[in-house]
ZALO-675679 format. One line per field, with one value per residue (C-alpha): residue in three letters; y, z, x; residue number from 1. Coordinates in nm, 3 decimals, decimal comma, padded with zeros to 5 digits. Example, Ala and Ser with C-alpha at 12.3 -4.5 7.8 and 13.67 -1.06 7.14 Angstrom:
ZALO-675679
residu	(ALA:SER)
c2	(-00,450:-00,106)
c3	(00,780:00,714)
c1	(01,230:01,367)
num	(1:2)
This chain:
ZALO-675679
residu	(MET:ARG:ARG:LYS:LYS:ILE:ALA:PRO:GLU:THR:LYS:VAL:ARG:TYR:VAL:GLU:MET:TYR:LYS:ARG:GLY:GLU:GLY:SER:GLY:MET:ALA:LEU:ALA:ARG:THR:ALA:GLY:VAL:ALA:PRO:ALA:SER:PHE:GLN:GLN:TRP:VAL:ARG:ASN:TYR:GLU:VAL:TYR:GLY:PRO:LYS:ALA:TYR:THR:LYS:GLY:TYR:GLN:HIS:TYR:SER:LYS:ASP:LEU:LYS:GLU:SER:ALA:VAL:ARG:ASP:TYR:LEU:ALA:GLY:LYS:GLY:SER:GLN:ASP:ALA:ILE:CYS:LYS:LYS:TYR:GLY:ILE:LEU:SER:LYS:SER:LYS:LEU:GLN:LYS:TRP:ILE:MET:LYS:TYR:ASN:SER:HIS:GLU:GLY:PHE:LYS:PRO:SER:GLY:GLN:GLU:ARG:GLY:LYS:ILE:VAL:THR:THR:GLY:ARG:LYS:THR:THR:LEU:GLU:GLU:ARG:VAL:SER:ILE:VAL:GLY:ASP:CYS:ILE:SER:ASN:GLY:ARG:CYS:TYR:ALA:GLU:THR:ALA:GLU:LYS:TYR:SER:VAL:SER:TYR:GLN:GLN:VAL:TYR:THR:TRP:VAL:ARG:LYS:TYR:ASP:LYS:LYS:GLY:ILE:ASP:GLY:LEU:LYS:ASP:GLY:ARG:GLY:ARG:THR:LYS:PRO:ASP:TYR:GLU:MET:SER:ASP:ILE:GLU:ARG:VAL:ARG:TYR:GLU:ASN:ARG:MET:LEU:LYS:ALA:GLN:LEU:LYS:HIS:GLN:GLN:MET:GLU:ILE:ASP:PHE:LEU:LYS:LYS:LEU:GLU:GLU:ILE:GLU:ARG:ARG)
c2	(12,808:12,643:12,403:12,527:12,344:12,226:12,137:11,775:11,881:12,092:11,793:11,583:11,851:11,881:11,506:11,443:11,716:11,532:11,197:11,352:11,477:11,844:11,925:11,770:11,681:11,950:12,221:12,127:12,107:12,457:12,584:12,419:12,569:12,239:12,046:11,797:11,514:11,612:11,616:11,270:11,155:11,297:11,099:10,778:10,799:10,876:10,566:10,352:10,501:10,729:11,076:10,953:10,937:11,303:11,277:10,972:11,024:10,859:10,536:10,241:10,012:09,671:09,559:09,292:09,548:09,781:09,504:09,370:09,716:09,790:09,451:09,480:09,820:09,710:09,404:09,634:09,526:09,878:10,249:10,416:10,538:10,186:10,033:10,296:10,224:09,848:09,863:10,161:10,384:10,739:10,920:10,839:11,002:10,725:10,460:10,651:10,662:10,288:10,220:10,421:10,258:09,911:09,985:10,167:10,043:09,971:09,803:09,727:09,619:09,346:09,415:09,234:08,892:08,929:08,953:08,621:08,447:08,570:08,549:08,217:08,101:08,264:08,043:08,071:08,190:08,239:08,568:08,418:08,348:08,692:08,861:08,651:08,721:09,096:09,123:08,938:09,150:09,478:09,379:09,287:09,609:09,510:09,270:09,149:08,900:08,728:08,713:08,565:08,294:08,219:08,166:08,018:08,292:08,536:08,865:09,041:08,887:09,008:09,354:09,385:09,264:09,509:09,797:09,698:09,679:10,025:10,168:09,977:09,796:09,440:09,489:09,530:09,171:09,018:08,805:08,583:08,440:08,064:08,014:07,805:08,079:08,416:08,649:08,919:08,700:08,721:08,774:09,076:08,862:08,758:09,119:09,233:08,945:09,030:09,401:09,335:09,114:09,389:09,651:09,439:09,405:09,783:09,851:09,603:09,774:10,120:10,005:09,865:10,204:10,387:10,151:10,187:10,569:10,572:10,343:10,557:10,877:10,713:10,599:10,940:11,113:10,906)
c3	(15,141:15,463:15,441:15,604:15,932:15,970:16,311:16,349:16,430:16,114:15,905:16,067:15,993:15,627:15,574:15,740:15,519:15,219:15,334:15,388:15,031:15,129:14,873:14,627:14,726:14,495:14,640:15,003:14,944:14,800:15,095:15,342:15,156:15,074:14,759:14,636:14,684:15,051:15,099:14,944:15,196:15,481:15,354:15,312:15,661:15,811:15,646:15,795:16,143:16,196:16,357:16,548:16,219:16,251:16,603:16,546:16,615:16,430:16,273:16,256:15,955:15,947:15,667:15,565:15,539:15,327:15,088:15,062:14,989:14,725:14,556:14,544:14,382:14,127:14,047:13,958:14,249:14,319:14,293:14,548:14,732:14,738:14,860:15,135:15,250:15,241:15,457:15,676:15,541:15,657:15,382:15,013:14,999:15,229:14,982:14,698:14,891:14,961:14,592:14,498:14,770:14,665:14,315:14,434:14,533:14,892:14,903:15,251:15,497:15,740:16,111:16,438:16,412:16,035:15,988:16,164:15,916:15,620:15,719:15,650:15,743:15,523:15,293:15,085:14,728:14,414:14,231:13,954:14,208:14,367:14,028:13,948:14,288:14,280:13,918:13,993:14,301:14,113:13,812:14,039:14,237:14,503:14,690:14,924:15,116:14,807:14,650:14,967:14,975:14,605:14,628:14,981:15,122:15,405:15,376:15,514:15,248:14,965:15,115:15,170:14,821:14,656:14,865:14,774:14,407:14,425:14,566:14,376:14,087:14,009:14,219:14,524:14,483:14,481:14,777:14,745:15,096:15,097:14,725:14,482:14,220:14,396:14,253:14,187:13,912:13,690:13,325:13,115:12,932:13,262:13,380:13,060:13,084:13,444:13,374:13,077:13,296:13,557:13,294:13,163:13,518:13,570:13,237:13,319:13,652:13,492:13,237:13,518:13,691:13,369:13,301:13,660:13,654:13,327:13,478:13,792:13,589:13,373:13,677:13,847:13,534:13,547)
c1	(02,161:02,048:01,758:01,441:01,376:01,019:00,875:00,756:00,400:00,391:00,494:00,221:-00,039:00,049:00,072:-00,262:-00,414:-00,274:-00,410:-00,755:-00,748:-00,730:-00,463:-00,223:00,130:00,263:00,037:00,099:00,475:00,465:00,264:00,502:00,797:00,970:01,052:00,789:01,040:01,082:00,707:00,680:00,939:00,730:00,430:00,628:00,780:00,438:00,293:00,570:00,614:00,315:00,356:00,663:00,855:00,956:01,089:01,308:01,675:01,962:01,839:02,079:02,052:02,219:02,449:02,196:01,916:02,130:02,230:01,875:01,736:01,999:01,965:01,587:01,617:01,878:01,665:01,375:01,156:01,038:01,111:01,337:01,027:00,883:01,210:01,242:00,889:00,942:01,257:01,164:01,441:01,375:01,564:01,575:01,917:02,043:01,931:02,095:02,424:02,400:02,340:02,646:02,852:02,739:02,867:03,178:03,520:03,422:03,086:02,949:03,216:03,109:03,129:03,081:02,919:02,873:03,249:03,299:03,073:03,276:03,640:03,809:04,156:04,418:04,621:04,935:04,886:05,094:05,123:04,909:04,634:04,656:04,629:04,320:04,164:04,228:04,115:03,793:03,730:03,781:03,572:03,280:03,264:03,517:03,294:03,567:03,354:03,215:03,562:03,711:03,445:03,485:03,862:03,874:04,094:04,032:03,847:04,155:04,379:04,156:04,120:04,497:04,587:04,347:04,485:04,843:04,752:04,593:04,916:05,187:05,024:05,136:05,450:05,227:05,111:05,458:05,560:05,864:05,864:05,927:05,874:06,080:06,048:06,015:05,753:06,011:06,161:05,854:05,938:05,844:05,588:05,428:05,415:05,244:04,996:04,913:04,879:04,650:04,434:04,404:04,329:04,041:03,908:03,919:03,750:03,475:03,410:03,411:03,155:02,940:02,949:02,859:02,568:02,448:02,458:02,265:02,002:01,979:01,939:01,672:01,474:01,501:01,366:01,046)
num	(1:2:3:4:5:6:7:8:9:10:11:12:13:14:15:16:17:18:19:20:21:22:23:24:25:26:27:28:29:30:31:32:33:34:35:36:37:38:39:40:41:42:43:44:45:46:47:48:49:50:51:52:53:54:55:56:57:58:59:60:61:62:63:64:65:66:67:68:69:70:71:72:73:74:75:76:77:78:79:80:81:82:83:84:85:86:87:88:89:90:91:92:93:94:95:96:97:98:99:100:101:102:103:104:105:106:107:108:109:110:111:112:113:114:115:116:117:118:119:120:121:122:123:124:125:126:127:128:129:130:131:132:133:134:135:136:137:138:139:140:141:142:143:144:145:146:147:148:149:150:151:152:153:154:155:156:157:158:159:160:161:162:163:164:165:166:167:168:169:170:171:172:173:174:175:176:177:178:179:180:181:182:183:184:185:186:187:188:189:190:191:192:193:194:195:196:197:198:199:200:201:202:203:204:205:206:207:208:209:210:211:212:213:214:215:216:217:218:219:220:221:222)
């Protein structure tokens, strides 16, 4: 079913009626033919941008703003409505997508000038190091930039290693170039140890996602 399109001037009229106390949000939403949550979003955007809120085109949000908004929300510094109002986010669904993305496998990828601040010079690593780096990255929601900084490797290295692990498992992290003991000679005991380490990392991340979804559902029921 297609969503009913409401003219900007109609939104302004209903919101101004609400702000003058000429009806409750629930009643005015029903009269306007929209969900109460949508009407609340009209009010919030009006309070941030005024009547121009409904004529704004595509709104660009920086990576820093997205991360700050998500972290504030996860830290309990306000409801989704309050966070959207604080950061001028026009749609609560955008914030919800950012929250999910922040806790997903991708996170927020840096771009432009921000990328230059994160990427460090790549360095040689052992298989043991790569397993530790990838495991840490996965268990913490795949925050490539933070992992790169923590282990003094480049963002691209971390991103590439995680992608290779996703496709080929531990074998994807092997690289015997220029090494005294090539990675492909790892023993069965080493392989089991590495795979157990990665399994623990994945389980930790899955539990984080479960806990997050429970928290999000609890907040949305309030």
